[in-house]
C-alpha positions as CSV (number, residue, x, y, z in Angstrom):
1,X,-0.2,0.0,0.0
2,X,2.2,3.1,-1.3
3,X,-0.7,5.3,-1.9
4,X,-2.9,7.3,0.5
5,X,-6.9,7.5,0.2
6,X,-6.3,10.7,-2.0
7,X,-4.2,8.9,-4.5
8,X,-0.7,10.5,-3.5
9,X,2.3,8.0,-3.1
10,X,3.5,7.5,0.1
11,X,7.0,9.4,-0.4
12,X,5.2,12.4,-1.7
13,X,2.9,12.5,1.4
14,X,6.0,12.1,3.7
15,X,7.4,15.1,1.9
16,X,4.4,16.9,2.4
17,X,4.4,16.1,6.0
18,X,8.1,17.0,6.5
19,X,7.7,20.5,4.8
20,X,4.5,21.1,7.3
21,X,6.6,19.9,10.3
22,X,9.3,22.3,9.3
23,X,6.8,25.1,9.0
24,X,5.2,24.5,12.3
25,X,8.4,24.6,13.9
26,X,9.3,27.8,12.4
27,X,6.2,29.4,13.4
28,X,6.5,27.8,17.1
29,X,9.8,29.5,17.3
30,X,8.4,32.8,16.1
31,X,5.7,32.5,19.0
32,X,8.1,31.7,21.4
33,X,10.5,34.7,20.5
34,X,7.4,36.9,20.5
35,X,6.7,35.8,24.2
36,X,10.4,36.6,25.2
37,X,10.5,39.9,23.3
38,X,7.3,40.8,25.0
39,X,8.4,39.9,28.6
40,X,11.8,41.7,28.0
41,X,9.8,45.1,27.0
42,X,7.6,44.9,30.1
43,X,10.6,44.0,32.4
44,X,12.4,46.8,30.8
45,X,9.9,49.3,31.1
46,X,9.2,48.2,34.8
47,X,12.9,48.5,35.5
48,X,13.1,52.0,34.2
49,X,10.2,53.1,35.9
50,X,11.6,52.1,39.2
51,X,14.8,53.9,38.6
52,X,12.8,57.1,37.7
53,X,10.6,56.8,40.7
54,X,13.9,56.4,42.8
55,X,15.4,59.5,41.4
56,X,12.3,61.6,41.9
57,X,11.9,60.2,45.3
58,X,15.5,61.3,46.3
59,X,15.0,64.6,44.6
60,X,11.7,65.5,46.2
61,X,12.3,63.7,49.5
62,X,9.3,61.8,49.0
63,X,7.3,65.1,48.5
64,X,4.3,66.0,46.4
65,X,6.4,65.7,43.1
66,X,7.1,62.0,44.1
67,X,3.5,61.3,44.7
68,X,2.0,63.0,41.4
69,X,5.0,61.1,39.5
70,X,3.8,57.7,41.0
71,X,0.3,58.4,40.6
72,X,0.8,58.8,36.6
73,X,3.7,56.3,36.0
74,X,2.5,53.3,37.9
75,X,-0.9,52.9,36.1
76,X,0.7,53.0,32.7
77,X,3.2,50.2,33.8
78,X,0.2,48.3,35.2
79,X,-1.5,48.7,32.0
80,X,1.6,47.5,29.9
81,X,1.7,44.5,32.1
82,X,-2.0,43.7,31.7
83,X,-1.8,43.8,27.7
84,X,1.4,42.0,28.3
85,X,0.1,39.3,29.9
86,X,-3.0,39.1,27.5
87,X,-0.7,38.9,24.5
88,X,1.5,36.4,26.0
89,X,-1.3,34.1,26.5
90,X,-2.4,34.3,23.1
91,X,1.1,33.6,21.8
92,X,1.3,30.9,24.1
93,X,-2.1,29.3,22.7
94,X,-0.5,29.5,19.2
95,X,2.7,28.0,20.5
96,X,0.4,24.9,21.9
97,X,-1.5,24.7,18.7
98,X,1.7,24.6,16.5
99,X,3.0,21.7,18.8
100,X,-0.4,20.0,18.5
101,X,0.2,20.0,14.7
102,X,3.6,18.6,14.9
103,X,2.2,15.9,17.2
104,X,-0.2,15.0,14.5
105,X,2.4,14.5,12.1
106,X,4.4,12.5,14.5
107,X,1.2,10.3,14.9
108,X,1.1,9.9,11.3
109,X,4.8,8.7,11.2
110,X,3.8,6.0,13.6
111,X,1.1,4.9,11.4
112,X,3.4,4.2,8.9
113,X,6.2,2.7,10.9
114,X,4.8,1.7,14.2
115,X,7.9,0.1,15.4
116,X,9.6,3.7,15.6
117,X,7.5,4.4,18.6
118,X,10.3,3.5,21.4
119,X,12.6,6.0,19.6
120,X,10.2,8.8,19.9
121,X,10.2,10.8,23.2
122,X,7.5,13.4,22.4
123,X,4.1,12.2,22.3
124,X,2.2,11.4,19.2
125,X,-1.1,12.4,20.5
126,X,-2.7,16.1,20.1
127,X,-4.2,16.1,23.5
128,X,-2.9,19.5,24.7
129,X,-2.6,18.1,28.2
130,X,-0.4,15.3,27.2
131,X,1.8,18.0,25.2
132,X,2.2,20.0,28.5
133,X,3.0,17.0,30.5
134,X,5.9,16.5,27.7
135,X,7.6,19.6,28.9
136,X,7.2,19.0,32.6
137,X,4.0,20.5,33.4
138,X,2.3,17.6,34.9
139,X,-1.5,17.4,36.0
140,X,-3.9,20.4,36.1
141,X,-2.9,21.6,39.4
142,X,-3.5,25.4,39.4
143,X,-0.2,26.0,41.6
144,X,1.9,24.7,38.9
145,X,0.8,27.4,36.5
146,X,1.6,29.7,39.2
147,X,4.9,28.7,39.4
148,X,6.0,27.8,35.5
149,X,4.0,30.3,33.3
150,X,5.0,33.9,32.2
151,X,1.4,35.3,32.8
152,X,1.7,34.2,36.3
153,X,5.0,36.2,36.8
154,X,3.2,39.3,35.3
155,X,0.1,38.7,37.6
156,X,2.4,38.8,40.5
157,X,4.5,41.8,39.5
158,X,1.5,43.9,38.5
159,X,-0.3,43.1,41.6
160,X,2.7,44.5,43.5
161,X,2.5,47.5,41.5
162,X,-1.3,47.9,42.3
163,X,-0.5,47.5,46.0
164,X,2.1,50.1,45.8
165,X,-0.4,52.6,44.1
166,X,-3.0,51.8,46.4
167,X,-0.6,52.4,49.4
168,X,0.7,55.8,48.0
169,X,-3.0,56.9,47.4
170,X,-4.0,56.1,50.7
171,X,-0.9,57.8,52.1
172,X,-1.7,60.9,50.2
173,X,-5.4,61.3,51.2
174,X,-5.9,59.6,54.4
175,X,-4.5,60.2,57.8
176,X,-0.8,60.0,58.8
177,X,0.7,56.8,59.7
178,X,1.7,53.4,58.3
179,X,-1.7,51.5,59.0
180,X,-3.9,52.9,56.2
181,X,-1.4,52.6,53.5
182,X,-0.6,49.2,54.7
183,X,-4.1,47.9,54.5
184,X,-4.7,49.9,51.1
185,X,-1.6,48.2,49.6
186,X,-2.5,44.6,50.9
187,X,-6.2,45.3,49.5
188,X,-4.8,46.7,46.1
189,X,-2.5,43.5,45.7
190,X,-5.0,41.1,46.7
191,X,-7.8,42.8,44.2
192,X,-5.3,42.6,41.6
193,X,-4.3,38.9,42.1
194,X,-7.9,37.9,42.2
195,X,-8.9,39.9,39.1
196,X,-6.2,39.3,36.8
197,X,-5.8,35.5,38.2
198,X,-9.4,35.0,37.5
199,X,-9.3,36.4,33.9
200,X,-5.9,34.4,33.2
201,X,-7.2,31.1,34.5
202,X,-10.7,31.5,32.5
203,X,-8.7,32.2,29.4
204,X,-6.2,29.4,29.9
205,X,-8.9,26.6,30.3
206,X,-11.1,28.3,27.5
207,X,-8.1,27.9,25.2
208,X,-7.4,24.4,26.1
209,X,-11.2,23.3,25.9
210,X,-11.4,24.9,22.4
211,X,-8.7,22.7,20.9
212,X,-10.0,19.9,18.7
213,X,-8.2,16.7,19.4
214,X,-8.0,14.0,16.7
215,X,-5.9,11.7,18.4
216,X,-6.6,11.4,22.3
217,X,-4.1,10.3,24.6
218,X,-5.6,7.2,25.5
219,X,-6.1,6.1,21.9
220,X,-3.2,3.7,20.1
221,X,-1.3,5.4,17.4
222,X,-2.3,2.7,14.8
223,X,-6.0,3.2,15.6
């Protein structure tokens, strides 16, 4: 049987598959590069903002100029963090889809030559959870995402910014003393973690559920 159901010979099909595998691999590398560049842009902006705040604080001795500068700058950096996390999640979904396509091609390779299965390390199933397990993210525990994903890193850093902003606002409008700014900072941090965390979690599981699976993880490669 050297021909596929469509009439193409097996050698041509393998060439098509190899070309598609290379295309998907290139697209995955591009998505990975975009994730890295987005994170670098965000961290560079954040570092520059902190340096600027430190200079203004030193020159104004934490006076009104520092407060006004912080109230303008911190929301801008926070907004950049939100849109960065959103785009990183989109690029990560693209990265997973490209990997899913390569897994499907690997599944075809095993259909052609099942005896090669012991030599393949990556999965031949397009189940997105199996693909994540192949890169060390095992199970569906929420805390693993908190420790291993770039959006989770942005979530924590952005929430710290939200807490600092809330604390500065409370110190500027409330009575003197550390209690109110500390409480406001904690509340700002918690609200940001809950809000952004809920959005990121909902987006992630929605993307995972929307991916069509042609070859489930519990299905033999030759079926």
